[in-house]
N, C-alpha and C positions, 0 to 999 in steps of 0.2 A: 240796424240788424239787432244790436244789443237790446234796445228798448222794446222792439217787437217781441224778442225772445223772452224778455223779462215779463212783459205783459201776458204772454201766452202761458208762462210758467205759473204766474200768480192766478191766472184764470182757472187752470186745471188743478193746481196744488196750492191753494191760498195760504196754507199754514207754513210754507217754506220761509226761511230767513235768507234773504238775498241782499248782497251788497254789490254796488256798482263801482268800478274803477278803484278797487283796493290796490295797494302797491305791493309788489314783490319785496321792495325794500323794507316795508313795514312788517311783512309776514315771515321773513326768512332771516336767519342769523348772519348770512353772508351779505345781506342788504344790497343785492344786485337785481336789476330788472325793472321793466316798465310796469304799466298798470294791468290788472286783471279785470277784463270787462265785467265778468259775472262770477262772484264768489258765493257759493251756496253752502249753508251749514244746517243740514237737517238735524232735528232733535232726537229722532228715534228711528228704529228699523222700518216702521210702517212708512214714514215719509221718505226715507232713503229708497225703499223699494219702489214707491210711486215715481220718484225722480228718475231712477234708472230705467224704469219701464217707459217713462216719457221720452227719455233720450233715445232709447232703442226705437220707439215708435216714430220719432221725427228725425232719426239718423243724425243725432247730435253727439259729437265726441266729447269726452270728459277726461279729466285727470284728477288725481287725489293729492291733497296737500295735508301732511301731518303736522308735526311741530315746526316744520320749516328749517330744521337744523342741518339737513344735508341736501338742500335744493339750490340749484342755480337758476334764478329767475330769468325770464326771457327779456331781451331788449325790445322785442316787438310785442305789441298787444296780443294776448293769447287768443287763438282761434277756437279754443275749447272752453267748456265750462270747467271750473275748478271746484271740487267738492272737498270740504274740510269737515272731518268728524271730530269735533272738539267739545261739543256741548251735549247736554242731556244724557241719554243713556250711554252714549259713546265715551263719556268722560267719567263713568261711574265704576266703583269697585264694590262688589258684594262678597260677603264672607259666609262660608258654611263651616261645618265641623272639620272637614278634611280638604275642601276645595275652595279656591278663590276664583270668582268670575269677574273679569275686567273688560271694560270697553276698549276697543282698539285705539281710541283717541287719547287715552290716558298717557301722560308722559312717563317714560320708563323710570326716571328718578323719583317721581311722585309715587309710582307703584312700589318701588323698592322701599322707600321710607314708610309708606302706609302699611305695607304688609309686616314690616318689622314692628311697628307699633301694635299690631294685632297678633303678635307672637308667631308670625310666619317668617322663615328665613331662607337661606340658601342663595340669595341674590346679591350679597354685598360685593362680590367681585365685579359686578356689572355697574356699580355706582359710578355716576359721572358720564356714562354713555348717553349722548343726546338722542332725542327722538322719542317717538311714541311706542307703545307696546306693539301695535299693528305693524309699523315700519320695522321695528327690531326683529319681529318674527319673520317678516318677508325676507330679510337679509341674514337671518340667523345670527344676530349680534351676539358677541361673546367677548370674554377677556379672562386671562389666567386659567385657561382650560375649562371654563364654565360658559355654557351657552344658555340663553333664555329658553330655548326649546327643550333643554334637559328636563324641565319640570312641567312641560306642557301635557295636557290630557286631550283637549279637543279644541277645534277652531270652528268659527261660524262666520258667515258673510253672504255676499250675493255675487253672482256672475254679472257680466256686462249687460245682459238683458233683464236683470232684476230677479232672476230665479234664485231661490235659496240655495246656499252651498254650505257644506260642512265636511269636516274631515277629522279623523282621529290622528293622534301624533304619528302612529305607525303607518298611516296612509301616505305620509309625506317623506320625501328623501331629504335628509339634512346633512349637508357637508359644510366645509369651512366657508363661512360667510355666504352661504347659498342655501336656499330651500326650493323645493319643487312646487310650492304654492303657485298655481297658475297666474300668469301676468294679468289676466282679465278678471281676477277675483278681487273684490274689495272686502277686506276683513272688517268685521264689526265687533267681534267678541272672542275672548279666549278663556279657557278654563285651565287652571293650574292646580297641581298637587304639590304643595311646598312643605318642606320639613319644618319642624318646630324651630323657632329662632334660637340662636346661640345666646348664651348669657351676655356676651359682649357684642351682639349683632350691631347695635348702634355705633359702637366704637369702630368696628370693622368698616362700616359704611363711611364714617367720617374719615377714617384713615385712607381709604381708597380715593375719596374726594380730594383730600389734601395732596395725595400722590399725583393725581391727574393735574391738579392746579399747578404743581411745580414743573410739570413736563409740557403742558400744552400752552401755546402762545396766546396772549390776550389780543383781542381785537375782533374784527369782523371776519369770520371764517365759517366754513361748513363742516368743520371737523376734518378727519382724515379724508383726503381726496381720492386715494387709490387703495385698492385691496392689497393686503400683504400676499405675496406669492406663496409663502409657507410660514411655519413657525420660525424657521431659520432665516428667511429672506424677507425682512420687513421692508415695505416700500420706502419708509423714511430713510433707512440706511442706504438702500439702492440709489435713491434720488440724491442723497448727500454725496455718496461716493462717485456719482456721475457728474459732480460739480455744479449742482443746480441750486444750492442754497443762495438766497438773495437774488436769484434770477428774477427779473421783472419785465413785464410787458404791460404798457399803459399803467393803469392803476392797480394792477395785480402783481403780487410778489410771492416768491417761495420763502416761507418763514426761515429766519436764521436760527430759531430755537428748535423747531421740529420740521424737517424737510417735507413731511407728508401733509403739511398744512399750507394751503395756498390762500393768501390773505387778500382781502379787499383793502388795499393800502390807502387809496385816495380816489373815491368815486369811480371805482372800476366798473367796466361794462361786462355784460355776458361775454362779448367777443374777446375782451382782455383775458378773462379767465380761460376761455376755450383755447386761445392761442398759447397761453402759458402751459395748459395741460398737454397740448399737442407737442410742444417743445420738450417738456419733461419726458413724455413717452418716447420721443425720438432719441433723446440722449441716453436714457436707460437701456433702450433696445440696442443702441450702438455699442454701449459698454458691456452689457451683460447678456444680451439675447432675450431678456424678459420684456414682454409687452404689457405694460401696466394697464389694469382695467379699472375704470372709475368706481368708486364707492359712493360718490355723490350722484345725484340725479339731475338731469337737465329737464326743465319744464318745457323746453323747446325740442321736439324730437329731431328736428333738422340738425341741431348742434350735436346731439348724440351720434347721429349718422356721420357727420363730418369728422368727429373725433376719430372714429375707427377707419374712415376712408383716407384720411391724411397720412397716417402711419399704419398701413395694413399689416396685420400679423400673417406670417406664413401659414399656408394650408398644409396640414399633416394628416395623412390617412394611416390609421393604426390597423394593422392586420392581426387578427387573433383567431383562436378556435382551431380550425383544421379538423381533420377526421382521425387523427392518430390516437395513440394511447395516452398522450399528454394533453389532450384537448382541454380538460377542465383547468389544468394549471395554466395553459395558454390564455384562457378566458380571463382568469384572475390577473395574470400579468398584463394583458392588454388593457383591461379596465384601469389598472393602476397607472400605466403609462399615459393613457388618455386623460385621466383626471389630473395628473401632474402637469401635462402640457397645457391643459385648459387653465389651470391655476397660474401658469406662466404666461397666459394671454394668447396662446396659439389657437388657430381655427382648426379644430380637430373633428375628423370623421372616423367613426369606428366601423370596421367591417368584420363580421364573423364569416370568414372565408370557408366555404364548404366544398369548393372544387378548385383544382389547381389551374387558375385562369386569371387573366387581367380583367378587373372590373372598372367601370368608368371613373369611380372615385379615386382610383390609383392614377389614372391619366391626368385628372384635373388637379392633383395635389402638387404642391411644390416639392414635397419629399414624402416617401412612404416609410413608415416605421414598422417593420415586420416583427411581431412578437409571437411567432409560430414555433413552438417547441417541437422536438422530434424531427422526423424526416421531412415533414411539410416545410418547415422554415429553415432547418439546418442542413437539409440534403442538397440545397442549391437549385432545386427546380423552380421555385417562385422567383429566385434571384435571376436565373437565366432568362425567364420570360420578361422580367423588367429590364434587364440589360438589352434585350433584343428591341425593345420599344423606346429605349433611351429614358426610362423612368429612373429618377434619382432615388436612392433608398439608403437607409441606415444599416450598417453592418457590413460583413465581408461579402465579397463577390461569390459567384456561383462555384468556381473552381476551389476556392479556399473553404467554402462551406462543405463541399463534398469531402474534401480531405479531412477536415476536422471532425466531421460526423462519423466517418468510417474509422472505427477504432483500430482496424488492421493497417490501413494507410497511415494513420497517425503513428502507430508503432514503428512502421518502416521509416518514417521521417525522423522519429526520435533516435533510432539506431544510426541513421545517416549523420545526424548531428552530434552523435556521441552523448546524448542526454540520458542520464541514468533512469532506467525503467525496469520493470519486472521481466524475467525470462518469459517467452511466449511462443505459441505455435498456433496453427489453425486446424480446425476440425470440420469435416464435411459430412460425416455420417455417425449415427449412434453406434455403429459397429466398430469404430476405430478405438484402438487402445490409447492410453495416455502417451503422448509423444515424449521421447527422450530429449533432453535430460530432465524434464519436469518430473516432480514427484508430489504426492498428496501431502497437504491439502492444496487445491488449485481453485481458481475462479474461472467460471465459464460465462462468456458474455456474447449475446447477439451484437454484432458490430455496428448496427445502425439504429439501435434504440437508445433513448436517454432516460434520465430519472431512475436509473438502476432497474428498468423494466426488463424482465427475462433473465436477470443475473442469478447464477447458481454458485454457491460455495460448496465444493465437493471435498469432503474430508477423508473418505475411504474408497477403495476400489469397488465396494459393494454399491455405493451411491452413484458411480460414474455413468453407467448406461441410462439409468432413469433420469438423471440430471440432463444428459445430452438430449434425450427425447423431449423433455419439457422445453429446453432452450431452442431446439430446432424448430419449434412451432413459430418462432419469431423470425428465423432466418435460416437459409440453407447452408450458411457458412458461419462458423463460430470462432471466436477468439478464446483461447485457453491460456492462462498465465499463472505464474506462481503466486500463491497467497502470501501477502506481506503483512506481518504483524507490526503495526506502527500507529502513529497518530495521524489521522486524516486531516488534511488541510487544503485550502484553496487560495489561489491568487488571481485576482481580476486585473486585466490590462485594459486601460481606457485611453484611447487616442495615443497609444504607444508608451504609456507610462504605467508601471506596475503599481498596483494598489497595496495596501497593508495585507498581511497574511491573516487568514481567519482559521483558527483551530476549531475543529468539529468534534464534539464529544456526544456520540449517540447514546441512547439509554443503555444501561448496563447489560452486558452479554448480548448485544445486538450489533450488527454492522449497519452502515449508513444506507439503508434501503429506502424504498418508496414510503413505507410507513414512518420511518424516522425523519424523512424529509417533509412530509406533508400531512399525514393523518394523525400521528402521535398516539396511536392506540396503546402502545407499549411504553409510553412515557415521552417526555419532552427531550429534544436534542438541544444541547448547549452550543452556542457559537461564541467563541471568545476572540475579540478583536480589541486590543492586541492579544496575542496568544499568551497563555499562562505556562505552558509546558514545552514550548519550542524555543531553543536557543536562538539568539539574534543572528548568529552566523548561518544557521540552518535556514532561517527565514530569508536571508539575503540570497542564499543559493537557490531557493525556490523562485524568488522574484526574477533572478537572472535567467533561470531556465525557462520561466514563463515568457519573458521578453524574447529570448532566442527562438522559441517555438512560434510566437506571435509573428515575428518578422519573416521567418523561414517559410511559414505557411501562407504568407501574403494576406494575413488577416488585416482587418481595418476596423476602426471605431472601438470595438470591444471584443474581448475573449476572456473566458475563464478557464484556468488550468487547475486540475486537481492533482494532489500529491499524497504520498505517504511519507511521514517523517520517521525515519528509522532510529532505533535506540543507539546505534553506533555513530550518530551524527550525520549520516548520509541521507539523501533523499531519493525517492522513486517516483517518477512522473507517471501519472495514471492515464489521463485523457484530457481533451479540451472540449469546450462547449462554446459555439459561436453565437448562440442566442440563449444565454442562461436565464434562469428565473428572474423576473423583473418586477418585483413589488418592493415597497419600502423596507420589508424585512428579509428580502432575498440576499444572497451572499455578496454579489458584486455591489449592490447599493449599500450594504452594511460596511464593506471595506471603503467605499467612497466616502461614507459619512464619517469614518474614522479620520479621513484626510480633510474633513471640513466641507465636503461636497454634499449638499442636500439632494434628496431624490429628485426634486424639481430641477435643480441645477444640472444634475447628471443627465436627465432626459433632454434638457436644452443643449448641453454640450454636444451630445451625440447628434441632435437634430442640426445644430449649427455646422458641425463638421461636414455633414452630408450636403447642406445647402451651399457651403463654400466650394465643394467639389463641382457643383452644378453651375457656378458662376465663372 
């Protein structure tokens, strides 16, 4: 078959450079794998296009080999053609006045050194990262807060059928160690706009190379085997803390120097490495709930599939959107949660829920993560539907959600528990007078809205009726309570534990309204954690009150309680939120971060709590 295919290729494209039975061991830094029946190295884009069109015409599958620095070769002879872009145009660098054009097959370190020699800089932080420019862009390689894509202008290449493909930097989604460059696109060239080299650019490059040399183990490896979960959750640290250093299977071993390096210790096979990777993933999942994702690539697709099938990640359906006043905030929170869980290795489906119903993706999930703010997610309706169908979900049950969302019901519970809160009353009509013993100024709130939607601060009797008319557009029943002049603060409760207190300082002469929370048209709101102006004893009082309300309301998983810290040292409980804002910069995640809990770990903690309830 190989000889026939070789003959056919040479007949149709005689200019091609073709090698038979090259060894994965010779072509990869890990030095694992058997022979490659056909290795093809086209010299230019014309020959590459002809090759891809030939493969499409004859239905021949192919894969790409770059520098071989992050590839696990196959124990079995490859059933596909292997294409390597390392010669000719694909290994060239061309300089203009403002831009640099580089072939995708150029080694990244060579590119960094060569650009520095030609007075272009900005890339010294990436020195020592193995691989080619094309491979580095595919995975959005980076270090020290710098990514190669930061300086990208445009990409070029071909799709699987040999059709030309190109994209501007803005056409591609760039995330942590991820790009949305299509899997079936073979990159051939990239255009960069690089800053002028620093005076000590060469020294910076050399310094970074020395730093890496002291940290990275010597021997046969493919670099870091697993993607970091986040900036705070390095895979190496997780693997080490899961007790995997020096763990060995066959000829493969976890490095004792850097646990994210799996080494070919002594004639390791592909299967040795695969078994070791699976065991590492299993141990980290058991210890931390993170499902490590490979940063290396298997040349054998069956090995890649087996890795994920052996230790499958839980399936999570994230609900976001809804149709309420907080829809846009919910979409942002839902996207953030989904991204965090994907980085933690979970199998995530996102649903923009536009009607209060159960969708198939909710039934097929191991757990549902509702990030629906306002009455949609916090009113208990969607939770009640899931409870009826036995669907496990994150957060409080339907009864608790209803109680916490309803500011009037919450006030009744606070009074029952003797928790300090502002004097209050209810209003049903714009014709009602201010109830006694309240006096102006007061705050009028629709009881079922969140994010301060519909809230009115009424300072004088003349403002009273107009304020009621505006607020009654949101609800037929209103809560009116005394206005408290104090420092606003919040306490998150996660799995029954009170988080650090956050002090909230809105822009001068403003209260903490929707603009202060999200839009910032009138200035930025400051969030201080730990607080700067709240005594420790007052913070403890707030944390204890938040826990008391959490347990009494039968909340679970998470709750956020808002307070006013009064000048006399007392506190006044405002309200709760069963599904608070949930991005990396939201209040509960901020408090969790102060306790050393990353956003990714927080999302995993909540997901694992729900999964354990279902077992």
